[in-house]
Backbone as CSV, one residue per row, in Angstrom:
resi,resn,N_x,N_y,N_z,CA_x,CA_y,CA_z,C_x,C_y,C_z
1,MET,-24.081,-79.531,-103.448,-24.532,-78.288,-102.816,-25.323,-79.076,-101.692
2,LEU,-25.443,-78.389,-100.007,-26.224,-78.667,-99.269,-27.359,-78.303,-99.295
3,VAL,-28.033,-77.265,-100.185,-29.196,-77.269,-100.647,-30.331,-78.210,-101.487
4,THR,-29.326,-79.022,-102.329,-29.552,-79.901,-103.197,-29.776,-81.163,-102.673
5,ALA,-28.887,-81.103,-101.531,-28.844,-82.410,-100.380,-30.129,-82.241,-99.485
6,LEU,-30.573,-80.982,-98.880,-31.585,-81.197,-98.190,-33.220,-81.253,-99.249
7,ALA,-33.100,-80.992,-100.441,-34.265,-80.710,-101.138,-34.392,-82.408,-101.178
8,ASP,-33.416,-82.915,-101.779,-33.301,-84.459,-101.880,-33.926,-85.054,-101.087
9,HIS,-33.584,-84.715,-99.554,-33.665,-85.670,-98.402,-35.507,-85.599,-98.200
10,LEU,-35.732,-84.099,-98.168,-36.948,-83.876,-98.614,-37.767,-84.072,-99.116
11,ASN,-37.756,-84.366,-100.403,-38.182,-84.734,-101.462,-39.012,-83.953,-101.936
12,VAL,-38.545,-82.692,-101.957,-39.234,-81.386,-102.768,-37.370,-80.883,-103.606
13,ASP,-38.421,-79.704,-104.688,-37.749,-79.202,-105.675,-36.800,-77.876,-104.473
14,VAL,-35.907,-77.657,-105.125,-34.698,-76.237,-104.188,-35.668,-75.027,-103.774
15,PRO,-36.504,-74.831,-105.277,-37.550,-73.346,-105.100,-38.682,-73.405,-103.810
16,ASP,-38.688,-74.984,-103.337,-39.893,-75.021,-102.372,-39.346,-74.949,-100.703
17,LEU,-37.795,-75.281,-100.750,-37.259,-75.033,-99.561,-37.518,-73.391,-98.990
18,PRO,-37.756,-73.229,-97.620,-38.093,-71.990,-97.014,-36.227,-71.650,-97.022
19,ILE,-36.352,-70.923,-97.499,-34.015,-70.393,-97.694,-34.187,-69.282,-98.333
20,ALA,-33.334,-68.535,-98.511,-32.979,-67.461,-98.890,-31.320,-66.718,-98.845
21,VAL,-31.600,-66.097,-100.104,-29.812,-65.732,-100.185,-29.534,-64.591,-100.235
22,THR,-28.666,-63.849,-99.495,-28.438,-62.383,-99.581,-27.206,-62.154,-99.472
23,ALA,-26.982,-60.782,-100.397,-25.523,-60.209,-100.357,-26.014,-58.512,-99.798
24,PRO,-25.465,-58.458,-98.914,-26.403,-57.275,-98.288,-25.092,-55.899,-98.768
25,GLU,-24.440,-56.200,-98.949,-23.190,-55.042,-99.342,-22.131,-55.562,-99.817
26,TRP,-22.772,-55.845,-101.210,-21.717,-57.108,-102.507,-20.318,-55.683,-102.348
27,MET,-19.023,-56.400,-102.955,-18.434,-55.726,-103.216,-17.816,-54.947,-104.189
28,GLU,-18.111,-56.103,-105.208,-17.588,-56.375,-106.522,-18.445,-56.987,-107.533
29,GLN,-18.558,-56.988,-108.557,-19.491,-57.110,-109.505,-19.741,-58.530,-109.486
30,LYS,-19.078,-59.581,-109.467,-18.688,-60.965,-109.423,-20.223,-61.121,-108.567
31,ALA,-20.063,-60.491,-107.238,-21.604,-60.729,-106.331,-23.015,-60.823,-106.905
32,THR,-22.573,-60.142,-107.981,-23.913,-60.146,-108.609,-24.108,-61.393,-109.731
33,ILE,-23.539,-61.878,-110.351,-23.356,-63.123,-110.840,-23.779,-64.215,-109.884
34,ASP,-22.997,-63.942,-108.589,-23.402,-65.427,-107.660,-24.860,-65.036,-108.083
35,GLY,-25.362,-63.636,-107.090,-26.633,-63.950,-107.269,-27.668,-64.277,-108.221
36,VAL,-27.433,-64.085,-109.458,-28.089,-64.775,-110.327,-28.200,-65.820,-110.715
37,PHE,-27.027,-67.099,-110.519,-26.659,-68.045,-109.855,-27.696,-68.838,-109.021
38,ALA,-27.760,-68.029,-107.609,-28.933,-68.357,-107.053,-30.311,-68.585,-107.301
39,VAL,-30.476,-67.500,-108.268,-32.147,-67.311,-108.472,-31.871,-68.827,-109.756
40,ALA,-30.891,-68.427,-110.982,-30.855,-69.930,-111.469,-31.037,-71.156,-110.864
41,TYR,-31.027,-71.220,-110.089,-30.890,-72.243,-108.680,-32.294,-72.989,-108.393
42,GLY,-32.984,-71.369,-108.147,-34.313,-71.254,-107.361,-34.237,-70.701,-106.291
43,ALA,-33.764,-70.198,-106.024,-33.810,-69.345,-104.623,-34.229,-67.786,-104.520
44,TYR,-34.920,-67.697,-103.945,-35.218,-66.142,-103.378,-33.634,-65.329,-102.938
45,THR,-33.261,-63.986,-103.392,-31.889,-63.599,-103.422,-31.735,-62.419,-103.572
46,HIS,-31.600,-62.211,-102.428,-31.349,-60.574,-102.082,-30.144,-60.179,-102.310
47,LEU,-30.731,-58.606,-103.511,-28.968,-57.827,-103.490,-29.283,-56.318,-102.927
48,SER,-27.848,-55.761,-102.414,-28.057,-54.532,-101.994,-26.633,-54.509,-102.434
49,PRO,-26.113,-52.877,-102.659,-26.623,-51.948,-103.251,-27.346,-52.429,-104.228
50,VAL,-28.390,-52.142,-104.889,-29.384,-52.577,-106.148,-27.849,-52.529,-107.073
51,PRO,-27.895,-53.854,-108.231,-26.704,-54.152,-109.223,-26.799,-52.866,-109.978
52,PHE,-26.117,-52.811,-111.176,-26.186,-52.218,-112.150,-26.891,-52.456,-113.020
53,ILE,-28.127,-52.816,-112.855,-29.044,-53.483,-113.865,-30.701,-52.447,-113.861
54,THR,-30.651,-51.570,-113.369,-31.874,-50.673,-113.381,-32.212,-50.345,-114.358
55,GLY,-31.211,-49.997,-115.566,-31.222,-49.230,-117.062,-31.659,-49.960,-117.497
56,ALA,-31.899,-51.789,-117.688,-32.465,-52.293,-118.377,-33.345,-53.073,-117.795
57,PRO,-35.107,-51.953,-117.816,-36.147,-52.675,-117.470,-36.724,-53.634,-117.629
58,GLU,-36.761,-54.624,-118.914,-36.815,-55.558,-119.498,-36.095,-56.784,-118.099
59,LEU,-35.151,-56.266,-118.237,-34.003,-57.140,-117.042,-34.276,-57.441,-115.886
60,VAL,-34.467,-56.515,-115.525,-34.846,-55.757,-113.928,-36.343,-56.979,-113.784
61,ASP,-37.449,-56.495,-114.878,-38.401,-57.284,-114.327,-38.640,-59.024,-114.995
62,LEU,-37.607,-59.152,-115.600,-37.153,-60.951,-115.821,-36.737,-61.307,-114.363
63,LEU,-36.004,-60.436,-113.851,-34.986,-60.729,-112.580,-35.907,-60.985,-111.014
64,THR,-36.554,-59.827,-111.637,-37.497,-60.085,-110.394,-39.250,-60.644,-110.412
65,ASN,-39.454,-60.661,-111.455,-40.730,-61.300,-111.764,-40.936,-62.560,-112.323
66,LYS,-40.299,-62.329,-113.525,-40.553,-63.946,-114.594,-39.734,-64.540,-114.459
67,VAL,-38.817,-64.955,-113.959,-37.968,-65.833,-113.484,-38.060,-67.041,-112.633
68,GLU,-39.397,-66.358,-111.711,-39.781,-67.367,-110.632,-40.388,-68.268,-111.268
69,GLY,-41.127,-67.734,-112.023,-42.150,-68.707,-113.159,-41.700,-70.137,-114.039
70,VAL,-40.247,-69.641,-114.181,-39.050,-70.460,-114.869,-38.095,-70.892,-113.848
71,THR,-37.564,-70.415,-112.876,-37.094,-71.481,-112.017,-37.230,-71.707,-110.495
72,GLY,-37.999,-70.709,-109.923,-38.446,-70.873,-108.890,-37.785,-69.637,-108.305
73,GLY,-36.900,-69.186,-108.461,-36.258,-68.493,-107.799,-36.366,-66.464,-108.199
74,LYS,-36.098,-65.971,-107.482,-36.110,-64.190,-107.628,-35.434,-63.621,-107.350
75,VAL,-35.233,-62.423,-107.941,-34.535,-61.307,-107.173,-35.087,-60.474,-106.713
76,ALA,-34.630,-59.699,-105.382,-35.308,-59.116,-104.290,-34.531,-58.005,-104.081
77,LEU,-34.550,-56.703,-104.615,-33.575,-55.640,-104.692,-33.991,-54.530,-103.185
78,GLY,-32.844,-54.256,-102.547,-33.634,-53.532,-101.642,-32.125,-53.037,-100.921
79,ASP,-32.305,-51.662,-100.558,-31.208,-51.093,-99.519,-31.759,-50.903,-97.965
80,ASP,-32.914,-50.929,-97.909,-33.279,-51.097,-96.442,-33.344,-52.470,-95.477
81,PRO,-32.679,-52.247,-94.573,-32.040,-53.761,-93.972,-33.168,-54.009,-93.731
82,VAL,-34.387,-53.249,-92.809,-35.206,-53.830,-92.165,-36.457,-54.146,-93.120
83,GLN,-36.437,-53.082,-93.824,-37.149,-54.229,-94.941,-37.076,-55.296,-95.608
84,VAL,-36.136,-55.582,-96.250,-35.242,-56.440,-96.437,-35.251,-57.721,-95.912
85,ALA,-35.226,-57.286,-94.237,-35.281,-58.698,-93.291,-36.953,-58.873,-92.920
86,LYS,-37.640,-57.910,-93.145,-39.174,-58.439,-93.260,-39.683,-59.170,-94.627
87,ASP,-39.257,-58.637,-95.704,-39.341,-59.550,-97.017,-38.496,-60.745,-96.789
88,ILE,-37.659,-61.354,-96.560,-37.014,-62.354,-96.428,-37.753,-63.703,-95.294
89,GLU,-38.287,-62.863,-94.226,-39.233,-63.462,-93.052,-40.121,-64.040,-93.853
90,ALA,-41.035,-63.217,-94.279,-42.037,-63.105,-95.000,-41.956,-64.111,-95.941
91,HIS,-41.027,-64.589,-96.449,-40.632,-65.474,-97.899,-40.776,-66.685,-97.008
92,ILE,-39.807,-66.749,-96.317,-39.391,-68.226,-95.295,-40.723,-68.119,-95.100
93,ASN,-41.785,-67.654,-93.819,-42.551,-68.538,-93.284,-43.728,-68.882,-94.235
94,SER,-43.646,-68.401,-95.729,-44.537,-68.737,-96.641,-43.948,-69.596,-97.104
95,LYS,-42.747,-70.365,-97.174,-42.472,-71.547,-97.660,-42.795,-72.687,-96.756
96,ARG,-42.139,-72.315,-95.404,-42.620,-73.016,-94.215,-44.109,-73.606,-94.295
97,LYS,-44.884,-72.461,-94.228,-46.493,-72.778,-94.251,-46.404,-73.823,-94.836
98,ALA,-46.016,-73.655,-96.688,-46.744,-74.692,-97.888,-46.014,-75.931,-97.422
99,MET,-44.735,-76.139,-96.698,-44.298,-77.508,-96.467,-45.021,-78.151,-94.986
100,GLY,-45.902,-77.418,-94.543,-46.396,-77.321,-93.484,-45.878,-77.800,-92.185
101,LEU,-44.808,-76.789,-92.300,-43.590,-76.271,-91.155,-44.014,-75.381,-90.169
102,SER,-44.930,-74.167,-90.468,-45.152,-73.458,-89.640,-46.225,-73.885,-88.254
């Protein structure tokens, strides 16, 4: 994958890269699985509309909070495109700063 090659070239882990994945209007449940894969890979991942996981509070907590300590990835849930864009920008800027790119 491109992000792996980039991380290898920069000698960092994927979660350290200033990247984000977003599925702003996913049309099928398979997109949720793709999002979970991106999180497992270490990417900050936005999904909207909010997938059908909110009925499982422990799963929501795992994907939006705890998994970051395991894989470096994180699910960002949100339907407000302006707020989502701000959150993604803040994430990317934070990673850029940590890499000395800002």
